[in-house]
C-alpha positions as CSV (number, residue, x, y, z in Angstrom):
1,M,0.0,0.0,0.0
2,V,1.8,3.1,-1.3
3,I,0.7,6.4,0.2
4,H,-0.1,9.1,-2.4
5,N,-0.4,12.8,-1.7
6,E,-3.8,13.2,-3.3
7,N,-5.5,11.0,-0.7
8,I,-7.2,12.4,2.4
9,H,-6.6,10.5,5.6
10,Y,-8.2,10.5,9.1
11,I,-6.6,11.0,12.5
12,N,-8.5,11.5,15.8
13,G,-11.5,13.3,14.4
14,T,-9.7,15.3,11.6
15,W,-9.3,14.7,7.9
16,V,-5.8,15.6,6.7
17,Q,-3.3,15.4,3.9
18,A,-0.5,12.8,4.2
19,E,2.1,15.3,5.4
20,D,-0.2,16.2,8.4
21,L,-0.7,12.6,9.4
22,T,1.6,12.6,12.4
23,L,2.0,10.6,15.6
24,S,3.9,11.2,18.8
25,V,7.3,9.4,19.0
26,F,6.2,8.4,22.6
27,D,3.3,6.3,21.3
28,L,3.7,2.6,22.1
29,T,3.1,1.8,18.5
30,I,6.3,3.5,17.7
31,L,8.3,2.5,20.8
32,R,7.1,-1.1,21.1
33,G,5.1,-1.9,17.9
34,Y,2.1,-2.2,20.2
35,G,-1.1,-1.5,18.3
36,V,-3.8,-3.1,16.2
37,F,-5.0,-2.5,12.6
38,D,-7.1,-3.9,9.9
39,F,-7.2,-3.5,6.1
40,V,-10.5,-3.0,4.1
41,R,-11.1,-2.5,0.5
42,S,-14.0,-0.9,-1.4
43,H,-15.5,-2.2,-4.7
44,N,-17.9,-0.2,-6.8
45,R,-17.6,2.4,-4.0
46,N,-18.9,0.0,-1.3
47,F,-16.8,-1.5,1.4
48,V,-16.3,-5.3,1.1
49,W,-17.1,-7.3,4.2
50,L,-16.7,-4.2,6.5
51,K,-18.6,-6.0,9.3
52,D,-16.1,-8.9,9.3
53,H,-13.1,-6.5,9.4
54,L,-14.5,-4.3,12.1
55,D,-15.4,-7.4,14.2
56,R,-11.8,-8.4,14.1
57,F,-10.5,-4.9,14.7
58,F,-12.6,-4.5,17.8
59,E,-11.6,-8.0,19.0
60,S,-7.9,-7.2,18.5
61,A,-8.3,-3.9,20.4
62,K,-10.0,-5.7,23.3
63,A,-7.3,-8.4,23.5
64,F,-4.6,-5.7,23.7
65,Q,-6.7,-3.7,26.2
66,L,-6.8,-0.7,24.0
67,P,-9.7,1.7,24.6
68,M,-11.6,2.4,21.4
69,P,-12.1,6.2,21.1
70,C,-15.4,5.9,19.2
71,S,-18.4,3.5,19.0
72,R,-18.9,0.9,16.3
73,K,-21.5,3.0,14.5
74,E,-19.2,6.1,14.6
75,L,-16.4,4.2,13.1
76,E,-18.7,2.9,10.3
77,D,-19.6,6.5,9.6
78,I,-16.0,7.5,9.4
79,F,-15.5,4.8,6.8
80,E,-18.3,6.2,4.8
81,D,-16.8,9.6,5.1
82,A,-13.5,8.2,3.8
83,L,-15.3,7.3,0.5
84,K,-16.7,10.9,0.3
85,K,-13.3,12.5,1.0
86,N,-11.6,10.3,-1.6
87,P,-14.2,10.3,-4.4
88,D,-12.3,9.4,-7.6
89,Q,-12.2,5.6,-7.4
90,D,-12.2,2.6,-5.1
91,I,-9.9,2.8,-2.0
92,Y,-8.0,0.7,0.4
93,V,-8.3,1.7,4.1
94,R,-5.8,0.7,6.7
95,V,-7.5,1.4,10.1
96,L,-5.1,1.7,13.0
97,L,-5.5,2.0,16.7
98,T,-2.2,2.9,18.4
99,G,-1.0,1.8,21.8
100,G,-1.1,5.4,23.2
101,I,1.4,7.2,25.3
102,S,2.5,5.1,28.2
103,E,4.0,6.4,31.4
104,D,6.4,3.4,31.8
105,T,6.6,2.6,28.0
106,L,5.4,-0.9,28.9
107,S,1.7,-0.6,29.8
108,P,-1.1,0.2,27.4
109,G,-1.1,4.0,27.3
110,R,-3.5,7.0,27.2
111,D,-4.5,9.1,24.2
112,N,-4.7,6.3,21.7
113,S,-4.8,7.5,18.2
114,L,-7.4,6.2,15.7
115,I,-6.1,6.6,12.2
116,L,-7.4,5.7,8.7
117,I,-4.7,5.6,6.0
118,I,-6.3,5.8,2.5
119,N,-5.0,4.8,-0.8
120,Y,-6.7,4.3,-4.2
121,C,-6.9,0.8,-5.5
122,K,-4.5,0.1,-8.3
123,P,-4.8,-2.4,-11.2
124,I,-3.1,-5.7,-10.4
125,D,-0.8,-7.5,-12.8
126,S,-2.7,-10.4,-14.3
127,D,0.5,-12.4,-14.4
128,I,0.1,-13.0,-10.7
129,Y,-3.1,-14.9,-11.3
130,D,-2.0,-16.7,-14.5
131,R,1.7,-17.6,-13.8
132,G,1.7,-17.5,-10.0
133,V,4.4,-16.4,-7.6
134,A,7.2,-17.8,-5.5
135,F,7.4,-18.0,-1.7
136,A,10.4,-18.8,0.5
137,T,10.3,-20.5,3.9
138,F,11.4,-18.9,7.1
139,S,11.4,-20.5,10.6
140,A,9.4,-18.1,12.7
141,P,5.7,-18.7,13.6
142,R,3.6,-15.5,14.1
143,Q,3.3,-14.2,17.7
144,L,-0.2,-13.8,19.0
145,P,-1.7,-15.0,15.8
146,R,-5.3,-14.3,16.8
147,I,-4.6,-10.5,17.0
148,K,-4.0,-8.4,14.0
149,S,-1.1,-6.5,15.5
150,T,1.0,-3.7,14.0
151,N,4.1,-5.7,15.1
152,Y,5.4,-7.3,11.9
153,T,9.1,-7.3,12.9
154,T,9.7,-11.0,12.2
155,S,7.8,-11.0,8.9
156,L,9.6,-7.8,7.7
157,Y,13.0,-9.2,8.8
158,A,12.4,-12.4,6.8
159,R,11.0,-10.6,3.7
160,N,14.0,-8.2,3.6
161,K,16.5,-11.1,4.2
162,L,15.0,-13.1,1.3
163,K,13.9,-10.4,-1.1
164,H,16.9,-10.9,-3.4
165,T,15.5,-14.3,-4.3
166,G,12.5,-12.7,-6.2
167,I,9.9,-14.0,-3.8
168,M,6.4,-12.6,-3.3
169,D,6.2,-13.5,0.4
170,V,7.8,-15.6,3.1
171,L,6.1,-18.8,4.3
172,L,6.4,-19.1,8.1
173,I,7.2,-22.5,9.4
174,G,8.2,-24.0,12.8
175,T,11.6,-25.3,13.9
176,E,14.0,-27.6,12.1
177,K,12.8,-30.4,14.3
178,D,9.1,-29.6,13.7
179,P,8.8,-27.8,10.4
180,T,5.1,-27.2,10.6
181,V,3.7,-24.9,7.9
182,Y,1.7,-22.0,9.3
183,E,1.0,-19.0,7.1
184,A,2.8,-16.4,5.0
185,A,3.8,-13.0,6.3
186,V,0.8,-11.2,4.8
187,N,-1.2,-14.2,3.4
188,N,-3.0,-17.3,4.5
189,V,-2.0,-20.3,2.5
190,F,-3.9,-23.2,1.1
191,F,-2.5,-26.5,-0.3
192,I,-4.3,-28.9,-2.6
193,K,-3.7,-32.6,-3.0
194,S,-6.0,-35.1,-4.9
195,G,-8.9,-32.6,-4.8
196,V,-8.7,-32.0,-1.0
197,V,-7.8,-28.5,0.3
198,M,-5.7,-28.1,3.4
199,T,-5.0,-24.9,5.4
200,A,-3.6,-24.3,8.9
201,P,-6.2,-23.9,11.7
202,T,-6.7,-20.5,13.2
203,D,-5.4,-21.5,16.6
204,N,-2.0,-20.8,15.2
205,V,-2.5,-18.4,12.3
206,L,-4.4,-15.2,11.7
207,G,-8.0,-15.8,10.8
208,G,-7.9,-13.8,7.5
209,I,-11.2,-12.5,6.2
210,M,-10.3,-13.7,2.7
211,R,-9.3,-17.0,4.1
212,Q,-12.9,-17.3,5.5
213,K,-14.4,-16.4,2.2
214,A,-12.2,-18.9,0.3
215,I,-13.3,-21.7,2.6
216,L,-17.0,-20.7,2.1
217,A,-16.4,-20.7,-1.7
218,L,-14.8,-24.2,-1.5
219,Q,-17.6,-25.5,0.6
220,A,-20.2,-24.1,-1.8
221,M,-18.4,-26.0,-4.6
222,H,-18.4,-29.2,-2.5
223,I,-14.6,-29.3,-2.4
224,P,-13.4,-30.8,0.9
225,V,-11.5,-28.5,3.1
226,N,-9.4,-29.7,6.1
227,E,-8.2,-27.2,8.6
228,T,-5.0,-29.1,9.4
229,F,-1.3,-28.6,9.4
230,I,1.1,-30.0,6.8
231,H,4.9,-30.2,7.2
232,L,7.6,-28.8,5.0
233,S,8.3,-32.2,3.6
234,D,4.7,-32.5,2.3
235,I,5.0,-29.5,0.0
236,K,6.7,-31.5,-2.8
237,D,3.6,-33.8,-3.1
238,M,1.1,-31.0,-3.5
239,D,-0.9,-30.4,-6.8
240,E,-1.7,-26.8,-6.1
241,C,-1.1,-24.0,-3.7
242,F,-2.7,-20.6,-3.4
243,A,-2.6,-17.6,-1.0
244,T,-5.3,-15.2,0.1
245,N,-5.3,-11.7,1.3
246,S,-7.7,-8.7,1.1
247,S,-5.9,-6.9,-1.7
248,L,-5.0,-9.7,-4.1
249,L,-8.0,-12.0,-3.1
250,A,-6.7,-15.5,-4.1
251,Y,-3.7,-16.2,-6.3
252,P,-1.5,-19.2,-7.1
253,V,1.8,-20.0,-5.4
254,T,3.7,-22.1,-7.9
255,R,7.1,-22.4,-6.2
256,I,8.2,-22.6,-2.5
257,D,12.0,-22.5,-2.0
258,D,13.4,-24.8,-4.7
259,I,10.2,-26.9,-5.0
260,T,8.0,-26.3,-8.1
261,I,4.4,-27.1,-7.2
262,S,2.8,-26.2,-10.6
263,D,3.5,-24.4,-13.8
264,G,0.6,-21.9,-13.4
265,C,-2.8,-21.4,-11.9
266,G,-4.4,-24.8,-11.1
267,P,-8.1,-25.5,-11.7
268,I,-9.2,-25.3,-8.0
269,T,-7.3,-22.1,-7.4
270,R,-8.9,-20.6,-10.5
271,E,-12.4,-21.5,-9.4
272,V,-11.8,-20.1,-5.9
273,L,-10.7,-16.8,-7.4
274,K,-13.8,-16.7,-9.7
275,A,-16.0,-17.5,-6.7
276,I,-14.5,-14.8,-4.5
277,R,-14.8,-12.2,-7.3
278,R,-18.5,-13.1,-7.6
279,M,-18.9,-12.8,-3.8
280,I,-17.4,-9.4,-3.9
281,D,-19.7,-8.3,-6.7
282,Q,-22.7,-9.5,-4.7
283,E,-21.5,-7.9,-1.5
284,S,-20.9,-4.5,-3.1
285,A,-24.0,-4.4,-5.4
């Protein structure tokens, strides 16, 4: 999500240009990476699955003991205002609740900031959906996976360390002795073998909104889905792999490390993408 100067953003009751979107250096989100966020897109100028995203946002704030400075209805109204303030096309919104200013820099603080960072949706390279992308593995399961936290230190470290390999994302796995496959840094991941789809259970990975919708799409097509772990050694036997997130929906992962899974988008991945696009059209009609 690249910030462009033409967008109008929100912070603590005020709509501002990007250069005026500022935060105290004493805020725990800066000092400790302690805060929560969510990421919402619009389609045909309507927000897609806003209820699901706000449910998760409020749950994450509660888990981190961060006071919400507005009601659910007030936040929904702020989202609608975001569309009006940025009228030219569809938008992505990153909604952020900061940790606030803490007296001891360790406890949840006061004066938490509520921020909406806005960007216009950009066309996505169709090659991602046709040819697929590559992931690389990294041994580091996500901390506090049920909370959508602003702390992406491990994921960013891994992505930066491996970016020279031309990968799209890093696939987080367990230890060398127990190389369980969890999720990618900014994606949930699905594997397909003999018509059965497998994805890690949400006890250990973030419950992505697009992950939920992909499972619903698969169930509607009567394709079996098992929420179960696989191990690194299982990847070589898979027929397909796809990843999901709110900006790219569902797209094929054709290579992980030096293992080629497929030579392009597989049939189940393609049908899931079509189904999610139909769901988004219906949601935003």
